[in-house]
C-alpha positions in Angstrom: 82.1 193.3 25.6 79.1 192.7 27.0 78.3 193.8 30.9 76.3 192.5 33.7 74.0 195.6 33.5 74.0 197.7 30.7 71.3 200.5 28.8 70.6 199.4 25.3 69.1 201.3 22.2 66.8 199.1 20.7 63.9 200.1 17.9 60.4 198.9 17.8 57.2 199.9 16.0 54.2 201.0 18.4 50.4 201.9 17.5 49.0 204.9 19.1 44.8 204.1 19.1 42.9 207.1 18.0 42.1 208.2 21.4 45.6 208.5 22.4 46.1 211.2 19.2 45.7 213.9 21.6 48.3 212.8 24.0 52.1 212.8 24.0 53.2 210.4 21.8 56.3 209.3 23.9 54.3 208.8 26.6 51.9 206.2 25.0 55.0 204.7 23.5 56.7 204.1 26.7 53.3 202.7 28.1 53.5 200.7 25.4 57.2 199.3 25.2 56.6 198.6 29.4 53.9 196.6 28.6 56.1 194.5 25.7 59.5 193.9 27.2 59.4 194.9 30.7 60.5 191.4 33.1 61.0 189.6 29.9 64.1 187.5 28.6 65.5 187.3 25.3 68.8 185.5 24.2 70.2 188.7 22.4 69.5 191.1 25.4 69.4 189.1 28.7 66.9 190.1 31.3 64.9 193.1 29.8 64.7 195.0 33.4 63.0 198.3 32.8 62.2 200.8 29.6 64.2 204.5 30.7 63.1 206.2 27.3 62.0 206.5 24.1 61.8 209.1 21.2 58.9 208.2 18.6 58.9 209.6 15.6 56.7 212.6 15.2 55.0 211.3 11.5 53.4 207.9 11.6 51.5 205.2 9.3 48.2 204.5 8.9 47.0 201.6 7.5 43.8 200.8 5.7 41.5 199.7 7.7 43.3 200.6 11.0 42.2 204.0 12.8 45.6 203.7 14.8 49.2 205.0 13.8 52.3 203.4 13.5 55.5 205.1 14.5 58.9 203.9 14.9 60.3 204.5 18.1 64.2 204.0 19.5 64.2 203.5 23.2 66.4 202.8 26.1 66.1 199.8 28.5 68.0 198.7 31.1 69.0 195.1 30.4 70.9 192.4 32.8 73.0 189.8 31.0 75.1 186.8 33.2 78.3 186.5 31.3 80.3 183.2 32.3 83.3 184.0 34.9 82.1 187.0 35.9 82.4 188.0 39.9 78.9 188.6 41.3 77.2 189.1 45.0 73.8 188.3 45.8 71.5 187.4 49.0 70.5 183.4 49.3 66.7 183.6 49.4 66.0 179.9 49.4 67.5 176.6 51.0 66.7 173.4 49.3 68.2 170.0 49.5 70.2 170.1 46.3 71.7 174.2 47.2 70.5 177.0 47.6 69.0 179.9 45.2 70.5 183.3 44.9 69.3 186.8 44.2 71.8 188.1 41.4 70.4 191.2 39.8 67.0 190.0 38.6 67.8 186.3 38.5 67.7 183.5 41.1 71.0 181.6 40.4 71.6 177.9 41.4 74.4 177.5 43.9 74.2 173.5 43.6 75.2 171.8 46.7 78.8 170.7 45.3 79.4 174.3 44.7 79.0 176.0 48.0 82.3 175.2 49.8 85.4 172.8 49.8 83.6 170.6 52.5 81.0 168.1 53.2 78.2 169.9 53.6 74.4 169.1 55.1 71.6 170.3 54.4 69.2 171.3 57.3 66.2 172.1 55.7 64.1 172.9 58.8 66.4 175.7 60.5 67.1 176.9 56.5 71.1 176.4 56.2 74.0 174.7 54.5 76.8 173.8 56.8 80.4 172.5 56.5 81.1 169.9 58.3 84.6 170.4 59.0 84.6 174.2 59.1 81.5 174.3 61.1 80.3 177.4 58.3 76.7 178.3 57.4 75.0 179.3 53.8 71.3 180.8 55.0 68.7 182.4 53.8 69.7 186.2 53.9 73.6 185.4 53.1 74.7 187.6 51.2 77.3 186.0 49.2 80.4 186.8 46.5 80.2 183.7 43.7 81.3 183.6 39.8 78.9 182.8 37.4 79.6 178.8 36.1 76.6 178.1 33.7 74.3 180.1 31.8 71.3 179.3 29.4 69.0 181.9 28.2 65.5 181.4 26.2 63.0 183.7 25.8 59.5 184.2 27.6 59.4 185.6 30.9 61.9 184.0 32.6 63.7 181.2 30.7 66.8 181.7 32.0 69.1 179.2 33.8 72.2 180.7 35.8 74.8 178.3 37.8 77.0 180.1 40.3 80.2 178.5 42.6 81.3 179.4 45.9 84.4 176.7 45.8 87.1 179.1 44.7 89.3 181.5 47.2 87.8 184.1 48.0 83.8 183.5 47.2 81.1 182.4 49.4 80.0 184.0 52.4 80.9 187.7 53.0 81.6 186.3 56.4 83.5 183.8 55.1 85.8 185.8 53.2 86.5 188.2 55.8 87.7 185.7 57.7 89.9 184.4 55.1 91.5 188.0 55.1 92.1 188.1 58.8 94.2 184.7 58.4 95.7 186.3 55.3 96.6 189.7 57.2 97.6 188.0 60.7 100.3 185.6 58.4 101.6 188.2 56.5 102.3 190.2 59.9 103.9 187.3 61.4 106.3 186.8 58.9 106.9 190.6 58.2 
């Protein structure tokens, strides 16, 4: 099973330049691995967020014509892999005429205008909000939302991922909307019971 956030153990080879022979191999490896992997996206592992540790083999190899040493290294990296159907919480960071962008982990997901709520909506770009016509509910920059991941497309590179989310299901949407729904359900149960 793939989890949204996980710690992965990967392997690579790092080159230790002659000027760093007297330094700790693992520290040099971490520095190089950070430059190569942090803030990248891969199809297999998703968003590689942070190198946590490295364990380089003590004995390296030297190639003819190159003064550096090459060491195999195992390293742990924190990754984020969006999974279809998972529920996530995030914060609205931008309102556009076609929806909102929601920060989930290291990525921004698109909450398309058609997926904001079960109501006709209007977008007030000047006010930075999406408003439900009948419910008068508002979604604005800074709103905390609970959503379901409905689309994931991951490529490779710096930020080659597209994530689509929806709030058009029960108990999804802005957290204050969910609190309102819980209060309504609780009140109905108290009246019946």
